[in-house]
LOBAKE-152605 format. One record per residue (C-alpha): residue number from 1; y, z, x. Coordinates in pm, 1 decimal. Each point is the difference from the previous one (the first is absolute). Last residue first. Example, Ala and Ser with C-alpha at 12.3 -4.5 7.8 and 13.67 -1.06 7.14 Angstrom:
REM residues 2
+-----+----------+----------+----------+
: num :        y :        z :        x :
+-----+----------+----------+----------+
:   2 :   -106.0 :    714.0 :   1367.0 :
:   1 :   -344.0 :     66.0 :   -137.0 :
+-----+----------+----------+----------+
END
This chain:
REM residues 452
+-----+----------+----------+----------+
: num :        y :        z :        x :
+-----+----------+----------+----------+
: 452 :   1658.6 :   1977.6 :     45.7 :
: 451 :    196.4 :    210.1 :    176.9 :
: 450 :     45.2 :    312.3 :   -254.0 :
: 449 :   -369.0 :     31.1 :    -46.7 :
: 448 :    -18.4 :     80.3 :    295.1 :
: 447 :     35.8 :    -67.6 :    437.1 :
: 446 :     20.7 :    163.3 :    218.6 :
: 445 :     54.0 :   -143.8 :    374.4 :
: 444 :   -119.8 :     26.6 :    351.0 :
: 443 :     96.0 :   -287.4 :    261.7 :
: 442 :   -238.5 :    -21.0 :    303.4 :
: 441 :    162.8 :    -29.0 :    299.4 :
: 440 :   -320.0 :   -229.2 :    222.3 :
: 439 :    -87.6 :    219.3 :    318.8 :
: 438 :   -375.4 :      5.0 :   -121.3 :
: 437 :    -34.4 :   -246.3 :   -325.7 :
: 436 :   -363.7 :    127.8 :    -20.8 :
: 435 :   -188.6 :    351.8 :     53.1 :
: 434 :    207.8 :    229.5 :    189.5 :
: 433 :    238.6 :   -143.8 :   -263.9 :
: 432 :   -195.2 :     48.8 :   -373.5 :
: 431 :     30.9 :    416.9 :    154.4 :
: 430 :    410.7 :    -24.2 :     47.2 :
: 429 :      6.3 :   -201.2 :   -355.9 :
: 428 :   -238.3 :    274.9 :   -141.3 :
: 427 :    245.5 :    302.4 :    111.2 :
: 426 :    325.2 :   -227.2 :    -93.8 :
: 425 :   -144.0 :    -36.8 :   -327.6 :
: 424 :    -44.8 :    343.7 :     -1.5 :
: 423 :    331.3 :     87.0 :     85.0 :
: 422 :    138.4 :   -217.2 :   -227.8 :
: 421 :   -132.1 :    144.4 :   -286.6 :
: 420 :     57.0 :   -158.0 :   -368.7 :
: 419 :    -68.7 :    165.1 :   -282.2 :
: 418 :    363.0 :     19.7 :   -119.8 :
: 417 :    -22.6 :   -375.1 :    -54.6 :
: 416 :   -252.0 :     42.3 :   -281.7 :
: 415 :   -227.8 :   -271.7 :    -22.1 :
: 414 :    -68.2 :     34.9 :    348.9 :
: 413 :    -78.3 :   -310.2 :    290.2 :
: 412 :     18.9 :     99.3 :    342.6 :
: 411 :    109.6 :   -311.2 :    208.0 :
: 410 :    -57.8 :    -87.1 :    366.5 :
: 409 :    166.2 :   -273.8 :    167.7 :
: 408 :    -28.2 :   -241.7 :    294.1 :
: 407 :    231.0 :   -228.0 :    122.7 :
: 406 :   -152.7 :   -381.9 :    136.5 :
: 405 :    258.4 :   -226.1 :    -90.2 :
: 404 :   -204.6 :   -126.5 :   -236.2 :
: 403 :    -32.4 :    378.6 :   -144.9 :
: 402 :   -295.8 :    241.7 :     42.7 :
: 401 :   -117.5 :    260.9 :   -286.5 :
: 400 :   -130.1 :    287.9 :    -23.2 :
: 399 :    -60.1 :    128.9 :   -403.1 :
: 398 :   -201.6 :    333.8 :   -110.2 :
: 397 :    -25.0 :    137.3 :    300.7 :
: 396 :   -309.4 :    217.3 :     41.7 :
: 395 :    -58.6 :    303.1 :    260.3 :
: 394 :   -319.8 :    303.5 :    -32.1 :
: 393 :     91.9 :    269.1 :    228.2 :
: 392 :   -191.5 :    155.0 :    301.1 :
: 391 :    263.2 :    287.8 :     64.7 :
: 390 :    171.5 :    -11.0 :    359.3 :
: 389 :    355.4 :    125.6 :   -216.5 :
: 388 :    169.8 :   -351.8 :     -6.6 :
: 387 :   -269.1 :   -176.4 :   -160.1 :
: 386 :   -356.3 :   -133.2 :    157.4 :
: 385 :   -249.4 :   -251.3 :   -135.8 :
: 384 :   -319.1 :     68.0 :   -134.0 :
: 383 :     -4.8 :   -269.8 :   -274.4 :
: 382 :    249.6 :   -277.6 :     21.7 :
: 381 :    221.5 :   -261.9 :   -206.3 :
: 380 :    230.3 :   -293.1 :    -11.7 :
: 379 :     95.5 :   -227.3 :   -297.5 :
: 378 :     91.4 :   -360.9 :     16.0 :
: 377 :    286.9 :   -244.3 :     15.0 :
: 376 :    -53.7 :   -257.7 :    282.3 :
: 375 :    203.6 :   -299.9 :    115.5 :
: 374 :    304.7 :    113.5 :   -267.5 :
: 373 :    332.3 :   -192.5 :   -143.4 :
: 372 :   -186.5 :   -178.2 :   -192.2 :
: 371 :    268.5 :    236.2 :   -274.3 :
: 370 :   -302.1 :    -79.8 :   -257.7 :
: 369 :   -240.6 :    191.4 :    212.3 :
: 368 :    187.2 :    286.7 :     19.8 :
: 367 :     69.9 :    -32.5 :   -399.0 :
: 366 :   -394.2 :     20.7 :      6.6 :
: 365 :    -43.2 :    317.5 :    246.0 :
: 364 :    308.8 :    181.8 :   -219.3 :
: 363 :   -173.1 :    -70.8 :   -316.1 :
: 362 :   -362.8 :    119.7 :    145.0 :
: 361 :    172.9 :    360.4 :    115.8 :
: 360 :    100.2 :      2.4 :   -340.0 :
: 359 :   -357.5 :    -87.4 :   -179.6 :
: 358 :   -151.5 :    283.6 :    212.7 :
: 357 :    260.8 :    267.5 :   -168.3 :
: 356 :    -41.5 :   -169.4 :   -347.8 :
: 355 :   -340.6 :    143.1 :    -64.8 :
: 354 :     92.5 :    365.5 :    164.4 :
: 353 :    302.2 :      2.5 :   -259.3 :
: 352 :   -196.7 :   -197.8 :   -216.9 :
: 351 :   -308.8 :    269.6 :    -30.7 :
: 350 :    179.5 :    194.9 :   -301.7 :
: 349 :    105.6 :   -307.2 :   -199.1 :
: 348 :   -305.4 :   -144.7 :     44.3 :
: 347 :   -239.2 :    266.0 :   -131.5 :
: 346 :    236.7 :     40.5 :   -284.3 :
: 345 :    -64.6 :   -318.4 :   -106.2 :
: 344 :   -404.6 :     11.1 :     61.5 :
: 343 :     37.0 :    297.4 :   -233.2 :
: 342 :    238.5 :   -169.8 :   -292.1 :
: 341 :   -187.3 :   -294.5 :     27.3 :
: 340 :   -358.5 :    166.5 :   -126.6 :
: 339 :   -199.0 :   -288.3 :   -121.7 :
: 338 :   -310.7 :     99.8 :     39.4 :
: 337 :    -96.9 :   -264.3 :    260.4 :
: 336 :    351.5 :     59.4 :    135.0 :
: 335 :    -69.9 :    341.5 :     75.7 :
: 334 :   -327.7 :   -124.6 :    163.2 :
: 333 :    149.7 :   -304.8 :    222.5 :
: 332 :    186.5 :    314.4 :    190.8 :
: 331 :    -62.8 :   -137.7 :    337.0 :
: 330 :      2.9 :   -393.1 :   -105.8 :
: 329 :    348.5 :     92.5 :   -166.2 :
: 328 :    172.0 :    219.8 :    201.4 :
: 327 :    -70.8 :    -45.1 :    365.3 :
: 326 :   -191.9 :   -389.4 :      4.0 :
: 325 :    295.0 :   -132.3 :   -229.5 :
: 324 :    309.0 :     97.6 :    205.3 :
: 323 :   -193.2 :   -139.8 :    329.2 :
: 322 :    -96.2 :   -288.9 :   -199.0 :
: 321 :    394.9 :    -39.9 :    -82.9 :
: 320 :    172.1 :     71.8 :    323.2 :
: 319 :   -267.5 :   -255.2 :    148.3 :
: 318 :   -101.2 :     15.7 :    355.9 :
: 317 :   -263.6 :    252.7 :     -8.3 :
: 316 :    -17.5 :    261.0 :    279.4 :
: 315 :   -225.2 :     47.4 :    292.1 :
: 314 :     28.8 :    177.4 :    334.5 :
: 313 :   -150.0 :    -67.1 :    290.8 :
: 312 :     30.9 :    188.0 :    333.6 :
: 311 :   -328.4 :   -162.6 :    190.2 :
: 310 :    199.8 :   -210.9 :    181.5 :
: 309 :   -132.3 :   -380.0 :     -5.2 :
: 308 :    308.8 :   -170.5 :    -57.6 :
: 307 :    263.8 :    231.3 :    260.7 :
: 306 :    203.8 :    247.7 :   -121.7 :
: 305 :    367.0 :    -36.7 :    105.4 :
: 304 :    108.2 :    108.1 :   -386.9 :
: 303 :   -279.1 :    221.3 :   -147.3 :
: 302 :   -252.5 :   -199.4 :   -172.7 :
: 301 :    -17.5 :    -60.6 :   -347.6 :
: 300 :   -251.8 :   -267.2 :   -164.5 :
: 299 :      2.8 :   -162.2 :   -277.4 :
: 298 :    -98.3 :     11.4 :   -366.4 :
: 297 :    -56.1 :   -299.9 :   -259.3 :
: 296 :     -7.0 :   -279.2 :    146.3 :
: 295 :   -279.7 :   -105.9 :   -148.7 :
: 294 :   -203.0 :   -152.3 :    277.8 :
: 293 :    121.2 :    165.5 :    277.8 :
: 292 :    112.3 :    321.8 :    -79.7 :
: 291 :   -228.1 :    116.8 :   -322.6 :
: 290 :   -283.8 :   -200.4 :    219.9 :
: 289 :     86.7 :    209.6 :    311.7 :
: 288 :    -28.6 :    309.9 :   -216.7 :
: 287 :   -348.4 :    -79.5 :   -154.4 :
: 286 :   -158.6 :    -74.7 :    372.4 :
: 285 :    196.3 :    275.4 :    121.7 :
: 284 :   -188.3 :    237.4 :   -284.5 :
: 283 :   -288.2 :    105.9 :    204.2 :
: 282 :    -77.6 :    292.8 :   -214.3 :
: 281 :     77.1 :     77.4 :   -374.4 :
: 280 :     62.4 :    382.3 :    -89.0 :
: 279 :    334.7 :   -123.9 :   -150.8 :
: 278 :    215.1 :    335.9 :     91.2 :
: 277 :   -188.7 :    -35.2 :    361.3 :
: 276 :      9.3 :   -375.9 :     35.3 :
: 275 :    336.2 :      4.4 :    -97.4 :
: 274 :    112.2 :    256.3 :    258.7 :
: 273 :   -208.8 :   -177.6 :    299.2 :
: 272 :    176.1 :   -339.6 :    -81.0 :
: 271 :    368.7 :    143.1 :     11.5 :
: 270 :    217.8 :     42.3 :   -289.2 :
: 269 :   -124.2 :    235.8 :   -263.3 :
: 268 :    348.4 :    -18.4 :   -123.6 :
: 267 :   -104.1 :      6.9 :   -393.6 :
: 266 :     92.3 :   -369.5 :    -19.8 :
: 265 :   -254.4 :    -23.4 :    305.7 :
: 264 :   -264.8 :    173.9 :   -195.8 :
: 263 :     64.7 :   -202.7 :   -257.3 :
: 262 :    -36.8 :   -318.1 :    157.1 :
: 261 :   -350.7 :     69.7 :    152.6 :
: 260 :    -79.1 :    108.9 :   -361.7 :
: 259 :    128.6 :   -338.3 :   -118.5 :
: 258 :   -201.4 :   -200.4 :    280.4 :
: 257 :   -325.0 :    201.2 :   -101.5 :
: 256 :     13.3 :   -110.5 :   -396.0 :
: 255 :    194.5 :   -343.7 :     59.7 :
: 254 :   -323.7 :   -153.9 :    139.1 :
: 253 :    -75.6 :   -194.2 :   -276.2 :
: 252 :    283.7 :   -214.0 :     15.2 :
: 251 :    295.5 :    108.8 :    286.9 :
: 250 :    271.7 :   -240.4 :    -70.3 :
: 249 :    -50.0 :    -10.2 :   -376.3 :
: 248 :    -80.4 :    336.2 :    -43.4 :
: 247 :    333.6 :     32.1 :    134.9 :
: 246 :    222.1 :   -139.5 :   -194.6 :
: 245 :   -152.4 :    189.1 :   -350.1 :
: 244 :    -38.5 :    307.4 :    226.8 :
: 243 :    374.9 :     40.0 :     56.2 :
: 242 :    121.2 :   -153.6 :   -322.5 :
: 241 :   -139.2 :    236.6 :   -204.4 :
: 240 :    181.0 :    319.7 :    -28.2 :
: 239 :    332.7 :   -204.7 :    100.1 :
: 238 :     -8.8 :   -171.1 :   -311.8 :
: 237 :   -104.1 :    282.1 :   -226.1 :
: 236 :   -296.7 :     13.9 :   -175.3 :
: 235 :    -29.4 :    399.0 :     40.3 :
: 234 :    354.4 :     -2.3 :   -159.3 :
: 233 :    354.9 :     74.6 :    105.3 :
: 232 :    -87.3 :    107.1 :    382.1 :
: 231 :    123.1 :   -248.1 :    211.7 :
: 230 :    340.0 :     29.1 :   -292.6 :
: 229 :     15.7 :    344.3 :    110.2 :
: 228 :     17.7 :    -58.9 :    359.8 :
: 227 :    295.7 :   -218.4 :    -44.7 :
: 226 :    198.2 :    165.7 :   -185.9 :
: 225 :      2.1 :    263.2 :    182.6 :
: 224 :     58.4 :   -140.3 :    286.6 :
: 223 :    248.8 :   -162.8 :   -113.5 :
: 222 :     80.8 :   -317.6 :   -105.0 :
: 221 :   -285.0 :    -85.7 :   -291.3 :
: 220 :    196.0 :   -216.5 :   -182.9 :
: 219 :   -302.3 :   -174.7 :   -153.3 :
: 218 :    133.3 :   -310.2 :    123.0 :
: 217 :     63.5 :    147.9 :    288.8 :
: 216 :   -312.4 :    169.1 :     83.5 :
: 215 :   -219.4 :   -337.6 :   -112.7 :
: 214 :    211.2 :   -211.3 :    258.9 :
: 213 :    -59.2 :    221.7 :    270.5 :
: 212 :   -392.0 :    -12.4 :    -18.8 :
: 211 :     36.5 :   -411.5 :   -101.9 :
: 210 :    218.0 :    -24.0 :    360.1 :
: 209 :   -192.7 :    198.8 :    228.3 :
: 208 :    235.5 :    249.6 :    241.0 :
: 207 :   -193.9 :    258.6 :     43.4 :
: 206 :    -93.8 :     75.5 :   -336.9 :
: 205 :    -34.4 :    409.7 :    -48.6 :
: 204 :    150.1 :     73.8 :    314.4 :
: 203 :    272.8 :   -242.0 :     45.9 :
: 202 :    142.4 :     56.9 :   -386.9 :
: 201 :    -32.0 :    423.7 :    123.1 :
: 200 :    215.4 :    -80.0 :    279.9 :
: 199 :    265.3 :   -178.3 :   -176.4 :
: 198 :     50.6 :    230.0 :   -291.3 :
: 197 :     33.7 :    294.8 :    271.2 :
: 196 :    236.6 :   -190.7 :    174.7 :
: 195 :    199.4 :     32.6 :   -333.8 :
: 194 :    132.9 :   -318.6 :   -227.4 :
: 193 :    363.8 :    -12.4 :   -141.7 :
: 192 :    -58.2 :   -362.1 :    -69.9 :
: 191 :   -347.0 :     46.0 :   -188.2 :
: 190 :   -141.6 :   -278.2 :    -84.2 :
: 189 :    185.6 :   -281.3 :    256.2 :
: 188 :      7.8 :    249.9 :    264.8 :
: 187 :   -423.5 :     25.8 :    -15.3 :
: 186 :    -22.3 :   -374.0 :     33.8 :
: 185 :    273.0 :     27.4 :    349.9 :
: 184 :   -187.4 :    268.3 :    160.1 :
: 183 :   -311.3 :   -134.1 :    -73.0 :
: 182 :    133.5 :   -340.6 :    140.1 :
: 181 :    102.8 :    176.3 :    328.2 :
: 180 :   -325.9 :    186.6 :     21.9 :
: 179 :   -143.5 :   -336.0 :    -21.4 :
: 178 :   -198.7 :   -129.4 :   -225.4 :
: 177 :   -423.9 :    -17.8 :      4.2 :
: 176 :   -146.9 :   -270.8 :    235.4 :
: 175 :    -55.1 :   -354.1 :   -108.8 :
: 174 :   -206.7 :   -170.1 :    277.2 :
: 173 :    133.2 :   -346.8 :     52.7 :
: 172 :   -288.8 :   -262.2 :    120.2 :
: 171 :    101.3 :   -349.2 :     53.6 :
: 170 :   -124.1 :   -309.9 :    106.8 :
: 169 :   -348.3 :     99.2 :   -149.2 :
: 168 :   -318.9 :   -202.1 :     65.2 :
: 167 :   -104.6 :    172.6 :    294.1 :
: 166 :   -314.1 :    127.5 :   -173.8 :
: 165 :    -55.8 :   -111.1 :   -307.8 :
: 164 :   -389.9 :    -86.5 :     11.2 :
: 163 :    -26.9 :    351.2 :    116.3 :
: 162 :   -234.6 :     54.8 :    338.9 :
: 161 :    305.5 :     74.0 :    168.1 :
: 160 :    102.0 :    312.1 :   -177.2 :
: 159 :    371.9 :      1.0 :    -61.5 :
: 158 :     82.2 :   -209.6 :   -293.6 :
: 157 :   -287.0 :     97.9 :   -250.5 :
: 156 :    -53.4 :    361.9 :    143.1 :
: 155 :    327.8 :    110.0 :     46.2 :
: 154 :     44.7 :   -122.8 :   -321.8 :
: 153 :   -330.1 :    230.4 :   -150.7 :
: 152 :     85.8 :    265.7 :    210.4 :
: 151 :    342.2 :     46.4 :    -82.3 :
: 150 :    -16.1 :    -58.8 :   -388.5 :
: 149 :    325.6 :    -60.7 :   -136.2 :
: 148 :     -3.3 :   -368.1 :     32.2 :
: 147 :    258.5 :   -312.6 :     -2.6 :
: 146 :    -48.9 :   -352.1 :     50.9 :
: 145 :    305.7 :   -247.6 :     22.8 :
: 144 :    -40.4 :   -376.1 :     24.3 :
: 143 :    320.8 :   -182.8 :     33.2 :
: 142 :   -106.4 :   -379.3 :    -49.3 :
: 141 :    140.2 :   -276.6 :    145.0 :
: 140 :   -288.6 :   -244.9 :     32.4 :
: 139 :   -187.4 :   -250.7 :    272.6 :
: 138 :     -3.2 :    227.2 :    299.2 :
: 137 :   -191.4 :    271.2 :   -192.8 :
: 136 :   -233.6 :   -211.2 :   -231.9 :
: 135 :   -335.6 :    -17.4 :    175.0 :
: 134 :     66.3 :    331.4 :    207.2 :
: 133 :    112.1 :    212.4 :   -327.7 :
: 132 :   -288.3 :   -174.9 :   -229.6 :
: 131 :   -292.9 :    140.6 :    283.4 :
: 130 :    172.6 :    317.6 :      4.1 :
: 129 :     40.0 :     69.6 :   -384.9 :
: 128 :   -394.2 :   -161.3 :    -56.1 :
: 127 :   -122.3 :    301.3 :    261.9 :
: 126 :    198.7 :    247.6 :   -158.3 :
: 125 :   -102.1 :    -82.9 :   -365.1 :
: 124 :   -329.5 :     84.1 :    140.3 :
: 123 :     92.9 :    311.2 :   -101.0 :
: 122 :    -40.7 :    -51.8 :   -380.7 :
: 121 :    126.1 :    308.0 :   -179.2 :
: 120 :    -61.6 :    288.9 :    183.6 :
: 119 :    125.8 :   -114.5 :    336.1 :
: 118 :    265.7 :   -215.1 :   -182.8 :
: 117 :    172.8 :    351.1 :    -67.5 :
: 116 :    103.5 :    -30.5 :    364.3 :
: 115 :    295.4 :   -207.2 :   -154.3 :
: 114 :    172.3 :    289.9 :   -161.1 :
: 113 :    280.4 :   -232.5 :    -74.3 :
: 112 :    -13.4 :   -373.8 :     -3.6 :
: 111 :    386.2 :   -146.2 :     74.7 :
: 110 :      7.3 :   -389.5 :     25.1 :
: 109 :    331.7 :   -143.2 :     73.3 :
: 108 :    129.7 :   -372.6 :    -69.4 :
: 107 :     96.9 :   -331.7 :    167.6 :
: 106 :   -134.7 :   -273.2 :   -198.8 :
: 105 :   -120.6 :   -365.8 :    136.1 :
: 104 :   -334.3 :     85.6 :    215.3 :
: 103 :      9.5 :    336.2 :   -129.3 :
: 102 :   -136.4 :   -143.2 :   -385.2 :
: 101 :   -318.2 :    -82.6 :    204.1 :
: 100 :     20.0 :    352.0 :    146.5 :
:  99 :     43.0 :    152.9 :   -359.0 :
:  98 :   -327.5 :   -238.5 :    -85.5 :
:  97 :   -202.9 :     99.4 :    309.7 :
:  96 :     55.8 :    402.3 :    -91.7 :
:  95 :    -94.0 :    -82.0 :   -375.6 :
:  94 :   -339.1 :   -138.9 :     90.2 :
:  93 :    -67.1 :    313.1 :    259.1 :
:  92 :    106.0 :    231.9 :   -180.6 :
:  91 :   -204.3 :    -88.1 :   -318.5 :
:  90 :    -53.3 :   -104.7 :   -375.1 :
:  89 :    201.2 :   -334.7 :     29.9 :
:  88 :   -140.7 :   -169.1 :   -348.7 :
:  87 :    340.7 :   -134.8 :   -142.8 :
:  86 :    217.1 :   -204.5 :    174.7 :
:  85 :    324.6 :    207.5 :    177.4 :
:  84 :    325.5 :   -249.6 :    -76.8 :
:  83 :    261.8 :    199.5 :    179.3 :
:  82 :    332.5 :    159.4 :   -175.0 :
:  81 :     -3.7 :    226.6 :    364.9 :
:  80 :     44.9 :    307.3 :   -189.6 :
:  79 :   -151.5 :     -0.1 :   -339.1 :
:  78 :   -290.0 :   -193.9 :    114.3 :
:  77 :    -73.5 :    126.0 :    289.2 :
:  76 :      4.5 :    308.0 :   -167.5 :
:  75 :   -206.9 :    -86.6 :   -257.2 :
:  74 :   -270.2 :   -150.2 :    224.6 :
:  73 :     -1.9 :    374.0 :    160.9 :
:  72 :    -83.6 :    173.2 :   -248.3 :
:  71 :   -310.3 :   -271.3 :    -94.3 :
:  70 :    -46.8 :     70.8 :    429.8 :
:  69 :    -17.1 :    381.9 :    -93.6 :
:  68 :   -240.3 :    -57.2 :   -236.2 :
:  67 :   -263.5 :   -196.6 :    152.4 :
:  66 :     16.6 :    206.8 :    309.9 :
:  65 :   -126.3 :    291.5 :   -234.5 :
:  64 :    215.4 :    320.3 :    -66.9 :
:  63 :     95.8 :    280.9 :    286.3 :
:  62 :    382.6 :   -134.1 :     40.9 :
:  61 :    167.7 :   -217.8 :    226.5 :
:  60 :    267.1 :    -63.5 :    -69.2 :
:  59 :    207.5 :   -346.0 :     32.2 :
:  58 :    375.8 :    -51.2 :    -38.5 :
:  57 :    133.4 :   -339.4 :     61.2 :
:  56 :    342.5 :   -121.7 :    122.6 :
:  55 :    230.0 :   -268.1 :    -74.7 :
:  54 :    278.1 :   -127.3 :    279.6 :
:  53 :    357.9 :    -16.0 :    -25.1 :
:  52 :     89.1 :    190.5 :   -280.3 :
:  51 :   -345.2 :    177.4 :     84.8 :
:  50 :    142.3 :    183.7 :    338.2 :
:  49 :    169.4 :    295.0 :   -104.7 :
:  48 :   -248.1 :    129.7 :   -279.1 :
:  47 :   -274.2 :   -118.8 :    246.1 :
:  46 :    119.5 :    211.4 :    243.4 :
:  45 :     42.3 :    316.7 :   -200.8 :
:  44 :   -317.1 :    -45.8 :   -158.2 :
:  43 :   -193.2 :     18.4 :    330.3 :
:  42 :    144.4 :    320.6 :    112.8 :
:  41 :   -106.6 :    171.9 :   -384.6 :
:  40 :   -266.6 :   -136.9 :    129.8 :
:  39 :    -26.8 :    192.3 :    317.5 :
:  38 :    184.0 :    306.9 :   -143.8 :
:  37 :   -233.9 :    279.9 :    151.2 :
:  36 :   -186.6 :    104.4 :   -242.9 :
:  35 :   -362.2 :   -101.6 :    145.3 :
:  34 :     35.4 :     10.3 :    367.2 :
:  33 :    151.0 :   -294.9 :    178.6 :
:  32 :   -115.4 :   -357.0 :    124.6 :
:  31 :    154.5 :   -313.8 :    -47.7 :
:  30 :   -133.4 :   -296.1 :    162.5 :
:  29 :    189.4 :   -324.7 :     -9.7 :
:  28 :   -189.4 :   -352.3 :     40.3 :
:  27 :    259.4 :   -292.2 :     74.1 :
:  26 :     20.8 :   -353.9 :   -103.1 :
:  25 :    136.5 :   -320.7 :    209.0 :
:  24 :    396.0 :    -51.5 :    105.3 :
:  23 :    261.3 :     53.7 :   -215.5 :
:  22 :   -133.7 :    197.4 :   -287.3 :
:  21 :   -197.2 :    195.6 :    171.8 :
:  20 :    234.0 :    106.4 :    286.4 :
:  19 :    237.7 :     83.6 :   -244.4 :
:  18 :   -276.1 :    238.3 :   -192.6 :
:  17 :    -38.9 :    153.9 :    373.2 :
:  16 :    393.2 :     85.1 :     -5.6 :
:  15 :    -39.0 :    123.4 :   -356.6 :
:  14 :   -249.8 :    251.2 :     55.4 :
:  13 :    101.1 :     73.4 :    333.4 :
:  12 :    357.2 :    111.9 :   -174.0 :
:  11 :   -115.1 :    160.2 :   -239.9 :
:  10 :   -212.1 :    244.1 :    227.7 :
:   9 :    313.6 :     90.7 :    177.4 :
:   8 :    196.3 :     30.5 :   -311.7 :
:   7 :   -259.8 :    233.6 :   -194.6 :
:   6 :    233.5 :    213.4 :    -84.5 :
:   5 :     24.8 :    153.8 :   -379.6 :
:   4 :    -12.6 :   -241.3 :   -348.0 :
:   3 :    211.3 :    167.9 :   -216.1 :
:   2 :     11.1 :    310.7 :   -288.3 :
:   1 :   -370.1 :     78.7 :     61.8 :
+-----+----------+----------+----------+
END
């Protein structure tokens, strides 16, 4: 992209930990976040900004033999540190020990990317690093940064008490997608006269993930039509294969069951009973729990004010891109198989208004979260309530939020502001206040594309 965007807080934290490592003793940093979110770019930026003072090493853990990886890392050490590395070092343990010995007299940073891949190369490396780190940490001045994209594995390596590296990290940073303000800044740099429709499309498809935004911007895709056309450019399009490539690494052999569940959630089946009915699978509570707790792919939604054990639970896919991918790419895989990308593009275009309406609601929730002005943000729904005429009715309020001062706000989100019905929202709020926020003044607000 044209410049390095945002990440000010994360960069400040990295620089502070690096300073501590150089002034006190070594520090171990764990950097996590979904694939393509910009972890490597962030640390590269740190290395660029500090290389005039102290050197940095970059080690990428690919699926090669340990000896091949160590040979590559050794060349990096010789080039960046200008240190003698004897021939014959073929293990990560041997190289790490050498680096920590150097760290007794020199300050430098090690960045080990895709750290979890050691589990496939040689899982014993985790124990080796733990043993050496415990031995050398207090007597060295090394900033050791590791990053990983596979949520399940990084959680296991550093959060499981049975694992050797449990509790060894001094700082953990989880890199999130770009904020709504940063997405606006990026789009303005590439299209100064952008519309809110363009901004919503960028959010709907990418969810703020850095690499996806970069691909669209670098290819001049700054409008809804161009973005959809680029996604559907061919059956080999980056976006077509991306969802499967990432999630198969996470799920392993069980991906078929999980894909079926996620596909139904993306299509609008949001309760466990709905998902079980449409997939034909029974007792999916365990799988849903795994998708939420182990993989962090979905989350539960309960009406605001509902207790933890409440059965009025809905599920949603947390990540906008995966929601988009399962809605269109996974669902219409047969079209992609026969290279009928034109038909897929038409389906996306025709359905976009409906699909992006939910994304618009998510945008406003995200924007409200980023403001740090609220103590709770959610939605509210109830079946079988009574409307103003005394008839049985179903009620749903898109967003209900309580400010830090205790004020309550209820929002109806519509793409078209002309479709906002203040009388209907008032009716919903009245029903909600029979159960929640009794006696409080609830501000009632309509939001649309114009308010992004």
